[in-house]
C-alpha positions as CSV (number, residue, x, y, z in Angstrom):
1,X,-18.6,13.6,0.6
2,X,-20.4,14.9,3.2
3,X,-19.0,14.3,6.5
4,X,-21.0,15.6,8.8
5,X,-22.5,11.4,10.7
6,X,-18.5,11.2,11.2
7,X,-17.7,14.3,12.4
8,X,-20.7,13.3,15.1
9,X,-19.7,9.8,15.6
10,X,-16.2,10.8,16.2
11,X,-16.3,14.5,18.3
12,X,-16.1,16.9,16.3
13,X,-13.5,17.5,13.8
14,X,-12.1,17.0,10.1
15,X,-12.3,13.0,9.4
16,X,-9.1,11.2,8.7
17,X,-8.5,9.0,5.9
18,X,-8.8,6.1,7.8
19,X,-11.8,7.4,10.1
20,X,-13.0,7.4,7.2
21,X,-12.5,4.1,5.5
22,X,-13.8,2.8,8.9
23,X,-16.9,4.9,9.0
24,X,-17.9,3.6,5.4
25,X,-17.0,-0.2,6.4
26,X,-19.2,-0.1,8.9
27,X,-21.8,1.1,7.4
28,X,-22.1,-0.7,4.6
29,X,-20.6,1.7,2.4
30,X,-18.6,0.2,-0.6
31,X,-17.5,3.2,-3.0
32,X,-14.2,3.6,-1.6
33,X,-13.1,-0.3,-1.5
34,X,-11.6,-2.1,-4.9
35,X,-13.7,-5.0,-6.0
36,X,-12.3,-8.2,-5.6
37,X,-11.8,-8.9,-9.6
38,X,-10.1,-5.6,-9.7
39,X,-7.3,-6.7,-6.6
40,X,-6.6,-9.7,-8.8
41,X,-6.1,-8.5,-11.9
42,X,-4.2,-5.3,-10.5
43,X,-2.0,-7.8,-9.0
44,X,-1.9,-10.8,-12.9
45,X,-0.2,-7.4,-14.1
46,X,2.9,-7.2,-10.8
47,X,2.8,-10.1,-10.1
48,X,5.2,-11.1,-13.4
49,X,7.1,-8.5,-12.8
50,X,7.6,-9.2,-9.3
51,X,8.7,-12.7,-10.4
52,X,11.7,-11.3,-13.0
53,X,12.6,-9.2,-10.5
54,X,12.9,-11.5,-7.7
55,X,15.0,-14.0,-10.1
56,X,17.4,-12.0,-12.2
57,X,20.4,-10.9,-9.6
58,X,20.8,-6.6,-10.3
59,X,23.2,-5.6,-12.5
60,X,26.7,-4.1,-11.6
61,X,25.3,-3.4,-8.1
62,X,26.8,-3.4,-4.9
63,X,25.4,-5.7,-3.1
64,X,26.5,-6.3,0.2
65,X,25.0,-8.2,3.5
66,X,23.7,-6.7,6.0
67,X,24.7,-5.5,8.6
68,X,28.1,-5.1,7.2
69,X,29.5,-1.6,6.5
70,X,29.1,-1.8,3.0
71,X,31.2,-2.3,-0.4
72,X,34.9,-2.1,-0.2
73,X,34.6,0.3,-2.8
74,X,33.1,3.0,-1.0
75,X,36.1,5.9,-0.1
């Protein structure tokens, strides 16, 4: 990877990952970006798992309302 162009633009020093990503976006280099079809394929695998987790409450898990001190079982 060549960072010389980024260092010149940003005033020297090593570029962070975000600087590199923004620079590549500005110059049209899509090497570090995912294609839309690959992102959709990834979500098609993960979404059913998230749906099941959302539908099923955890068993034997001490859930308690937000802002409270927790379960009464704690000690």
